[in-house]
Legacy VTK file of the C-alpha trace (Angstrom):
# vtk DataFile Version 3.0
C-alpha trace
ASCII
DATASET POLYDATA
POINTS 423 float
-3.236 -11.519 -2.146
-5.704 -13.951 -0.608
-4.370 -17.376 0.328
-5.751 -20.317 -1.676
-6.490 -22.221 1.556
-8.493 -19.237 2.835
-10.366 -19.045 -0.475
-11.242 -22.747 -0.395
-12.486 -22.551 3.200
-14.400 -19.249 2.804
-15.728 -19.236 -0.763
-19.222 -17.952 0.122
-17.935 -15.320 2.573
-15.439 -13.945 0.031
-18.031 -13.686 -2.749
-20.482 -11.908 -0.427
-17.916 -9.499 1.037
-16.542 -8.557 -2.389
-20.027 -7.483 -3.427
-19.391 -4.455 -1.187
-16.702 -3.506 -3.712
-19.193 -4.061 -6.557
-16.924 -6.935 -7.584
-18.588 -10.174 -8.729
-16.053 -12.792 -7.663
-18.182 -15.879 -8.351
-16.482 -16.972 -11.572
-12.901 -16.130 -10.667
-13.112 -17.770 -7.222
-14.381 -20.996 -8.796
-11.624 -20.831 -11.411
-9.048 -20.440 -8.619
-10.400 -23.461 -6.733
-10.464 -25.535 -9.933
-6.877 -24.578 -10.774
-5.820 -25.337 -7.222
-7.416 -28.785 -7.573
-5.423 -29.316 -10.788
-2.265 -28.112 -9.040
-2.751 -30.618 -6.224
-3.521 -33.476 -8.667
-0.405 -32.661 -10.711
1.697 -32.582 -7.553
0.304 -35.968 -6.488
1.133 -37.424 -9.910
4.661 -36.009 -9.690
5.145 -37.443 -6.221
3.947 -40.858 -7.439
6.382 -40.764 -10.384
9.228 -39.768 -8.084
8.413 -42.651 -5.739
8.272 -45.083 -8.670
11.575 -43.746 -10.048
13.245 -44.191 -6.658
12.008 -47.778 -6.430
13.265 -48.525 -9.956
16.635 -46.975 -9.173
16.960 -49.281 -6.153
15.991 -52.313 -8.262
18.478 -51.353 -10.981
21.230 -51.103 -8.402
20.351 -54.541 -6.990
20.285 -56.065 -10.490
23.721 -54.667 -11.349
25.079 -56.124 -8.100
23.635 -59.496 -9.094
25.239 -59.244 -12.542
21.882 -59.005 -14.325
22.878 -56.265 -16.743
20.190 -57.067 -19.321
17.307 -56.773 -16.834
18.881 -53.631 -15.383
19.091 -52.065 -18.861
15.398 -52.804 -19.441
14.467 -51.048 -16.204
16.658 -48.069 -17.165
14.488 -47.646 -20.256
11.460 -47.474 -17.951
13.148 -44.800 -15.843
13.805 -42.762 -19.016
10.078 -42.869 -19.804
9.265 -41.833 -16.240
11.710 -38.936 -16.535
9.930 -37.736 -19.688
6.565 -37.934 -17.889
8.025 -36.024 -14.931
9.333 -33.283 -17.219
5.904 -32.932 -18.827
4.189 -32.769 -15.429
6.659 -30.164 -14.132
5.986 -27.991 -17.176
2.256 -28.465 -16.636
2.658 -27.572 -12.959
4.557 -24.383 -13.820
1.824 -23.389 -16.264
-0.900 -24.041 -13.653
0.990 -22.076 -10.974
1.461 -19.110 -13.330
-2.224 -19.090 -14.268
-3.258 -19.447 -10.630
-1.054 -16.519 -9.605
-2.506 -14.328 -12.384
-6.009 -15.019 -11.093
-5.054 -14.432 -7.460
-3.553 -11.053 -8.410
-6.942 -10.022 -9.850
-8.872 -10.579 -6.620
-8.924 -7.565 -4.258
-8.785 -7.864 -0.496
-12.092 -8.660 1.164
-13.556 -5.689 3.060
-13.903 -5.833 6.822
-17.476 -6.467 7.957
-17.875 -2.817 9.109
-17.005 -1.406 5.660
-20.165 0.212 4.257
-21.391 -0.841 0.832
-21.199 1.864 -1.825
-19.936 2.853 -5.235
-17.929 6.051 -4.704
-16.646 8.552 -2.142
-20.190 9.927 -1.962
-21.090 6.741 -0.066
-18.293 7.002 2.510
-19.388 7.142 6.144
-18.355 10.180 8.220
-17.454 8.805 11.661
-16.012 11.949 13.282
-15.907 15.686 12.625
-13.973 18.422 14.357
-16.292 21.422 13.999
-13.635 24.128 14.349
-14.966 27.261 12.663
-12.813 29.259 10.225
-13.953 32.815 9.512
-12.373 34.590 6.545
-13.051 37.950 4.942
-14.874 38.289 1.655
-11.475 38.860 0.048
-10.325 35.311 0.846
-7.957 33.807 -1.726
-7.285 30.202 -2.773
-3.789 28.922 -2.018
-2.516 29.239 -5.610
-3.240 32.988 -5.494
-1.752 33.306 -2.000
1.352 31.470 -3.227
1.780 34.003 -6.014
1.008 36.984 -3.759
3.690 36.045 -1.222
6.069 34.444 -3.754
6.296 31.146 -1.850
5.260 28.569 -4.509
5.868 28.975 -8.249
3.649 26.723 -10.347
4.541 28.294 -13.693
8.285 27.895 -13.155
7.676 24.238 -12.330
5.883 23.850 -15.670
8.854 25.434 -17.455
11.418 23.146 -15.836
9.430 19.887 -15.791
5.716 20.188 -16.458
2.368 20.602 -14.720
2.194 19.049 -11.279
5.812 19.815 -10.314
5.722 23.074 -8.311
8.743 24.948 -6.969
8.716 25.989 -3.303
10.796 29.037 -2.442
11.646 31.287 0.500
9.212 30.914 3.381
7.225 28.396 1.321
10.226 26.047 1.269
10.860 26.654 4.970
7.217 25.893 5.821
7.388 22.697 3.781
10.538 21.576 5.582
9.035 22.590 8.955
6.011 20.357 8.364
8.232 17.382 7.471
10.337 17.814 10.617
7.228 18.288 12.775
5.578 15.110 11.440
8.761 13.037 11.856
9.320 14.327 15.403
5.735 13.567 16.414
6.029 10.029 14.998
9.262 9.421 16.886
7.540 10.560 20.102
4.983 7.822 19.404
7.692 5.169 19.125
8.263 5.042 15.369
11.791 4.449 14.040
12.745 6.752 11.173
13.678 5.106 7.866
15.238 6.860 4.853
14.388 4.448 2.010
15.303 4.454 -1.707
13.051 6.468 -4.009
13.071 3.713 -6.644
11.946 0.109 -6.250
12.157 -3.052 -8.311
9.247 -5.047 -9.695
9.228 -7.519 -6.784
8.687 -4.642 -4.348
5.799 -3.291 -6.434
4.115 -6.702 -6.402
4.867 -7.116 -2.697
2.723 -4.181 -1.575
0.144 -4.438 -4.371
1.014 -1.477 -6.591
1.653 -4.036 -9.318
-0.171 -5.086 -11.331
-3.123 -2.992 -10.032
-1.633 0.524 -10.305
1.032 0.039 -12.965
-0.314 2.881 -15.104
-0.024 5.345 -12.213
3.677 4.711 -11.560
6.666 6.295 -13.282
8.643 3.474 -14.887
12.261 3.431 -16.098
12.456 0.559 -18.607
16.251 0.623 -19.062
16.756 -0.143 -15.366
13.414 -1.930 -14.807
12.731 0.284 -11.785
9.720 2.284 -10.573
9.641 5.667 -8.833
7.852 5.192 -5.511
4.229 6.399 -5.244
4.582 6.413 -1.440
7.143 5.451 1.219
4.826 2.548 2.094
6.350 0.557 -0.775
10.068 0.539 0.146
9.478 0.547 3.919
7.033 -2.384 3.921
9.309 -4.308 1.542
12.060 -4.200 4.174
10.163 -7.169 5.624
9.711 -9.115 2.372
10.820 -12.770 2.736
11.417 -12.278 6.473
10.343 -14.532 9.344
9.879 -12.501 12.522
9.528 -13.529 16.141
6.367 -12.817 18.129
8.357 -10.591 20.497
9.321 -8.338 17.531
5.812 -6.829 17.445
4.897 -4.086 16.981
7.349 -2.940 14.301
6.807 0.808 13.826
8.555 2.741 11.046
8.182 6.299 9.775
9.700 7.739 6.639
9.700 11.000 4.719
10.023 10.777 0.927
9.051 12.627 -2.190
6.285 10.634 -3.924
5.736 10.290 -7.667
2.387 9.594 -9.320
1.398 9.967 -12.952
-2.247 10.696 -11.992
-3.320 9.770 -15.529
-6.651 11.302 -16.499
-6.618 13.951 -13.738
-7.788 17.358 -14.896
-10.118 20.238 -14.063
-10.598 22.617 -11.146
-10.219 19.875 -8.512
-6.549 19.409 -9.436
-5.592 23.082 -9.448
-2.589 24.279 -7.439
-1.526 21.797 -4.764
-4.718 19.757 -4.891
-3.177 17.029 -7.073
0.500 16.783 -8.019
2.824 14.409 -9.856
5.572 14.952 -7.265
4.807 15.713 -3.639
6.237 15.213 -0.155
4.733 12.850 2.389
5.550 11.396 5.790
4.343 7.795 6.057
3.855 5.599 9.117
4.028 1.810 8.686
3.387 -0.950 11.195
3.969 -4.690 11.050
1.741 -6.242 13.687
0.441 -9.474 15.196
-2.894 -10.389 13.541
-4.728 -10.231 16.881
-3.608 -6.626 17.447
-3.963 -5.075 13.989
-7.360 -3.399 14.447
-6.386 -1.994 17.819
-3.272 -0.669 16.049
-5.368 0.864 13.251
-7.336 2.845 15.847
-4.084 4.062 17.444
-2.772 5.192 14.054
-5.984 7.139 13.430
-5.589 8.802 16.838
-1.984 9.716 15.976
-3.052 11.515 12.793
-5.951 13.200 14.631
-3.383 14.562 17.065
-1.348 16.080 14.236
-4.391 17.843 12.785
-5.403 19.126 16.212
-1.934 20.627 16.734
-2.095 22.258 13.303
-5.443 23.789 14.357
-7.208 22.575 11.225
-10.886 21.614 10.959
-11.046 17.971 9.923
-13.257 14.946 9.646
-12.771 11.185 9.400
-14.456 9.041 6.767
-14.731 5.265 6.749
-14.375 4.310 3.097
-17.141 2.359 1.430
-16.422 -0.772 -0.576
-16.439 1.061 -3.907
-13.852 3.604 -2.719
-11.627 1.119 -0.884
-8.100 0.543 -2.194
-7.419 -2.809 -3.877
-5.226 -4.133 -1.029
-7.083 -2.675 1.958
-9.525 -4.419 4.289
-10.492 -1.176 6.067
-9.453 2.427 5.421
-10.108 5.714 7.186
-9.570 8.936 5.245
-8.685 12.132 7.098
-10.004 15.265 5.383
-9.310 18.915 6.234
-11.675 21.737 5.360
-10.430 24.515 3.111
-12.384 27.651 3.964
-11.173 29.458 0.848
-12.056 26.655 -1.575
-15.066 25.716 0.570
-14.378 21.996 0.204
-12.935 19.031 2.063
-9.431 17.907 1.056
-8.184 14.379 1.710
-4.803 14.521 3.503
-4.378 10.982 4.819
-5.488 7.412 4.271
-4.907 4.970 7.126
-5.390 1.305 6.238
-5.258 -2.207 7.613
-4.307 -4.697 4.898
-4.588 -7.677 7.251
-2.551 -10.537 5.682
-3.167 -9.461 2.059
0.194 -7.717 1.540
1.998 -10.137 3.859
1.008 -13.099 1.671
2.584 -11.380 -1.346
5.596 -10.299 0.694
5.983 -13.699 2.394
6.339 -11.736 5.633
5.701 -14.203 8.439
6.331 -14.811 12.110
6.786 -17.821 14.343
4.115 -17.926 17.033
4.546 -19.233 20.583
3.594 -22.751 19.472
6.300 -22.655 16.789
3.814 -22.383 13.911
4.543 -19.982 11.026
1.816 -17.372 10.385
1.409 -14.333 8.163
1.749 -10.924 9.823
-0.696 -8.038 9.352
0.531 -4.812 7.708
-0.806 -1.281 8.188
0.145 2.150 6.915
-1.029 5.733 6.935
-0.110 9.202 5.727
1.110 11.258 8.668
0.831 13.427 6.708
0.753 14.194 2.958
1.944 17.763 2.583
0.342 19.404 -0.476
-3.245 19.690 0.752
-2.139 20.278 4.350
-0.075 23.198 3.078
-2.995 24.407 0.947
-5.355 24.346 3.941
-2.812 26.051 6.223
-2.331 28.892 3.727
-6.028 29.337 3.006
-7.415 28.972 6.550
-4.782 31.195 8.187
-4.810 34.164 5.800
-5.185 37.513 7.604
-4.716 41.200 6.830
-1.165 40.887 8.173
-0.275 37.836 6.114
-0.534 34.105 6.702
-0.370 33.168 10.383
1.722 30.105 11.279
0.150 27.644 13.774
1.761 27.706 17.218
3.046 24.123 16.899
5.110 25.028 13.809
6.747 28.297 14.899
9.685 26.514 16.552
10.286 24.774 13.210
9.746 27.718 10.842
11.448 30.402 12.910
8.720 32.907 11.888
5.109 33.586 12.870
3.823 35.108 9.620
4.317 34.794 5.893
4.009 38.344 4.560
LINES 1 424
423 0 1 2 3 4 5 6 7 8 9 10 11 12 13 14 15 16 17 18 19 20 21 22 23 24 25 26 27 28 29 30 31 32 33 34 35 36 37 38 39 40 41 42 43 44 45 46 47 48 49 50 51 52 53 54 55 56 57 58 59 60 61 62 63 64 65 66 67 68 69 70 71 72 73 74 75 76 77 78 79 80 81 82 83 84 85 86 87 88 89 90 91 92 93 94 95 96 97 98 99 100 101 102 103 104 105 106 107 108 109 110 111 112 113 114 115 116 117 118 119 120 121 122 123 124 125 126 127 128 129 130 131 132 133 134 135 136 137 138 139 140 141 142 143 144 145 146 147 148 149 150 151 152 153 154 155 156 157 158 159 160 161 162 163 164 165 166 167 168 169 170 171 172 173 174 175 176 177 178 179 180 181 182 183 184 185 186 187 188 189 190 191 192 193 194 195 196 197 198 199 200 201 202 203 204 205 206 207 208 209 210 211 212 213 214 215 216 217 218 219 220 221 222 223 224 225 226 227 228 229 230 231 232 233 234 235 236 237 238 239 240 241 242 243 244 245 246 247 248 249 250 251 252 253 254 255 256 257 258 259 260 261 262 263 264 265 266 267 268 269 270 271 272 273 274 275 276 277 278 279 280 281 282 283 284 285 286 287 288 289 290 291 292 293 294 295 296 297 298 299 300 301 302 303 304 305 306 307 308 309 310 311 312 313 314 315 316 317 318 319 320 321 322 323 324 325 326 327 328 329 330 331 332 333 334 335 336 337 338 339 340 341 342 343 344 345 346 347 348 349 350 351 352 353 354 355 356 357 358 359 360 361 362 363 364 365 366 367 368 369 370 371 372 373 374 375 376 377 378 379 380 381 382 383 384 385 386 387 388 389 390 391 392 393 394 395 396 397 398 399 400 401 402 403 404 405 406 407 408 409 410 411 412 413 414 415 416 417 418 419 420 421 422
């Protein structure tokens, strides 16, 4: 959420930058400034009434001491009127604050200046490509057929037990899944991340804190009896560890990694692009999160991208990096890089990670701040990235490594799987 002071001081910049998202902010920004003016005026009126009430209270006390009960009683009537006015102004202030917050929640983060303009993923900018060549026979199979052939993932049984988008991993498929999780966690710990095992459900305040609410409410699984949400990513509970926290400058960087199942309704998803592991309602993901000093956040974003590049290199997968255009940028992000792996069997690129800098947008919602060296309180910057999401990584590993002898396991994973082939 953008700060009202930032909005007031950067009205033109915000309107221009949000055009990259194809978002016309002109009207809503002016409404926010107008409401903020009303909020300030109401607060001034309240302060004046409080000052007047305090003065009257002092006068009433003096009059009682002087035995002037009649004059004191008259002033008490005035204080009763002031109290009524104060109550009205407080109610008005609450209404203004609620309306202001609703408007602020509707304004997305402003894109970084290097974010390309565009409407969809077709306008994303490819900034790096690993040109590793994968050669498969003419009998190459997509991962859903390989899963059935080697009995390692059962999509139909998942439909029977729960529904579409909830596959069952079995045998070497389950072992490979667990091996990937352990590998990703170990690599993150080598890079200085502390492992966190967070809850899989969060409350409404946590959803608002990281921006899933109200923007992505329809994509989250909600339990109305308990007023809780299943997490769409470990980013939500891990980042909310720092909600309503004031850090010290020497605490930076805070680096956390967590593995969790993730739950997404994916409403409206259908067709060939969601077949097999390409899009699921429940999937496993390892997430890296950093809380950083504002002056270091973009340097940190680059380091996080390099960390994920290293994982893909060790898995021997062809990949590329895309800088998301404004139209494809997440609501809370200022700059995002997507990591995509190439599936030789499906002959398409599969997104496996998004790495984002949210600047102070989440921190303002979270009220996550730090005290700088001068003793001033500032908002932190928050970042997160998938390192990595497992379904499409698993799909690409199965498809790109299929041979006549079975599916070959990358060298980096053999110590984790305990086997070199799935056959």
